[in-house]
C-alpha positions, 0 to 999 in steps of 0.5 A: 355549716355543711362540708364541701367534699367535691374538691378532694375527690377530683384531686384524687382522681387527677392523681390516679390518672397521672399515676396510671399514665406514668405507669403505662409509659413505664410499662411501654418503655420497659416493653421496648427493651424487649420488643425493639431487639426482637423486631431488629432480630426479626428484620435481620432474619428476614434480610431487611437491613433497612428496617434493622438499621432504622429500628436500631437507630430508635433503640439506640436513642431510647436505650443508650445504656443497653447499646453497650450490651453486644446482643445486637451489634453483630446483626447491625454491623453486618447490615451496615457493612452490607448496606454500604456496599449496596449503597455504593452499587446503587450510586454506581461507585463500582470500585467502592461497591466491589471493595465493600462487598469484599470487606463484607465477604471477608468479615462475614464468610458465613454471613446472611448476605454472603450469596448476594455479596458473591453475586454483586461482587461479580456485577461490580467487577463487570461494571468496573471492566466496562468503564475501563473499556470506555477509558481504553484501559483494556489490560485492566479490564481483561484482568477483571473479566478473567477474575470473574470467569475464574473466581465467580464462574457460577455467578449469573453475570458470568454468562454476560462476561463470556460475551464481553471478553471477545468484544473487549479483545476485538476493541482492544486489537482494533484500537491498537491497530488504528493507533499504529501500534501493530505489534501490540495489536498482534499480541492482543489478538494472539492472546484472544486466539489462545483464549478462544482455543482454550475455551473452545469458542469457535465463533471467537476463533473466527473473529480472531482470524478476521481481526488478525488479517485486518491487522496484517493488511494495515501493518503492511500498508504502513511498512509500505509507506516507509519503503520497507517493502520486504517487511510489508510483503512478509506481513501480507504472507501473515495475513494469508496465514491468519485467514487460511480459508479466505473467509474474509476476502483477505486473499483478494486483498492480499493479492492487491496489497502485494501488487501495490507493494511491488509497484511502489518498490518498482517506482522507488527503484525507478527514481534510483535509475535501477531500471532492471530491478524496477522492471522485475518488481513491476512484472511481479506486480502484474503477476499478483494482479492477475485475475483482478480488475486492477490494471494499475500494475500493467500501467506501472510496468509500461511506465517503467519501460518508458522511463528506461527507454527515456534514459537509453534515448538520452544516452543515444541508445535508440535501438534498445530504447525502441525495444522497451517502448515496444514492450511498454506498448504491449503491456499498457492497459488504460487509455491514459497509459497508451497515450503516454506510451504513444507520446513517449514513442514519438519523442524517442523517434524525434530524438533518434531523427535528430541524432548524429551518433553511431546508431543514427549513421547506421540507420541512415546506411540501412535506410539508403539500402532499403530505399534504393534496392527495395524501393520501400520506405524505411521501417523506422519513421525517423527520416524526413521529420525535420521540415526546416532542413531538407537534404539528400542521401546518396546510394551507389557513389562515394563522392560527397555532396556539398555541406548544404545538401548532405544529410547530418541526421536522419530527420534531414533525409527527405530524398535519396539519390540512387546512383547506378554508374554506367561507365562508357569507354571512349578509347582503348589501346595496347600499351607496351610496358618496359621492365628493366632488370638491373642485376641481370643487365637486361630488360623485357616488356609486356603489353597492357590494354588501357581504357579511357572511361567517361563516368555516367550516372543514372540517377533516380530520386526517391522520396524517403517517407513513401519509397516512391520515385520522384524523378530520373536523370542521366548525367555525364561526367567530364572527358577522361584524361589522356593515356599515360606512358607511365602505365595504368589501365583505366583512366576515368574522367571526373564524375558529374558531381557539379551537374548532379548538385545543380540537379538536386538543388532544383528540388529544394523549395 
């Protein structure tokens, strides 16, 4: 029977294949202990930390016993440190990124990525500062940006920082100003000014001047609202100093601001009845408003004069009141102010016309003289304003009129009776007066001419408001009394007062 040799041959071939496969795997595995570290080192030198960490992960899983050997720990840890920083930067975790870059730079001062860590540290700081600005954490933002200019001055981002700092200071100052913290705004902007001068940033110096001028103007308005007028004016002076060349129209704003401060000050003094001081402030307001189109200061001064006149009128000092009304009329600018002055003037005239005080009596006396001697209407339009009480004034006679006809106030004087006495001698005689000297026991006499006189009134009735004659009348008084043996020269009859009264009554409605 023949032998079967096929099975053993196939079996041997299978063993050979297995052996070869295992041998190849062993050779590959063994080669990995060389290839992978080499690849890691090569990737590290090529600054490919992603490849370094990926290969190292595979290496660690395949050859855990080799990990204990520290040949690769340096590059791997350096990459881990650097990649942590870049990962935080990619996620915009700027604070963590900056801290990680600092850890890397401190741990690896001569590391492969020290230049990149330097640049990216500055970038992270800049972005931290930007976020702080958004949160209005201005002071911390300034510190971080200044850190970049001092510690990262040659980093690429430093160019951008030089533009960020001015806008930061400007935003900080404006925010403090808008929140009403003017002292802090002033401090911030002065720091900005010093920074600009230190680094010779001329554009920033101009920005500083503009923002300081705005701040002082706003500060002044705030102080004005608190009635701290002197301090408000002081801030306006600082606004001028901040903008010495008037580049930002601050000069016009300052003048307008000064004018309005003085107006508010004057109004406050008016409420306290401190009229002279109030007028002084209004006049300063007018001076500051010169050259502008704002007439409010002139109107305020006119109103101050009107208010003072009203107080004087209340105290029946009408003459001074009218002087202030005249000043108000001269200074008032707007139609509204002029109408207000005219209304107040008419009220003053009306109050004067209804007065029975000393100035009213003096005005009546002067009006009587003007009407009768000059045949002119009085200058003051206060006579005859009371249409419900028509009375008469008398000039040229001391005899009083009945109460129902005699004037009590200028407004009641519609007519003036101008009386010229034309006395007529009815009889005269020589009378011997005997004088006895007791001590000497003798007497003597003198001759005296005596006159009996009848009083005659030539009366002209004149309308006060026009100064024109209304009527004329001659009235004869009562016969004179007889001569007296007791002496005397003139013996007058009674004036024609009753006839005069009846005649005047005929002109009443």
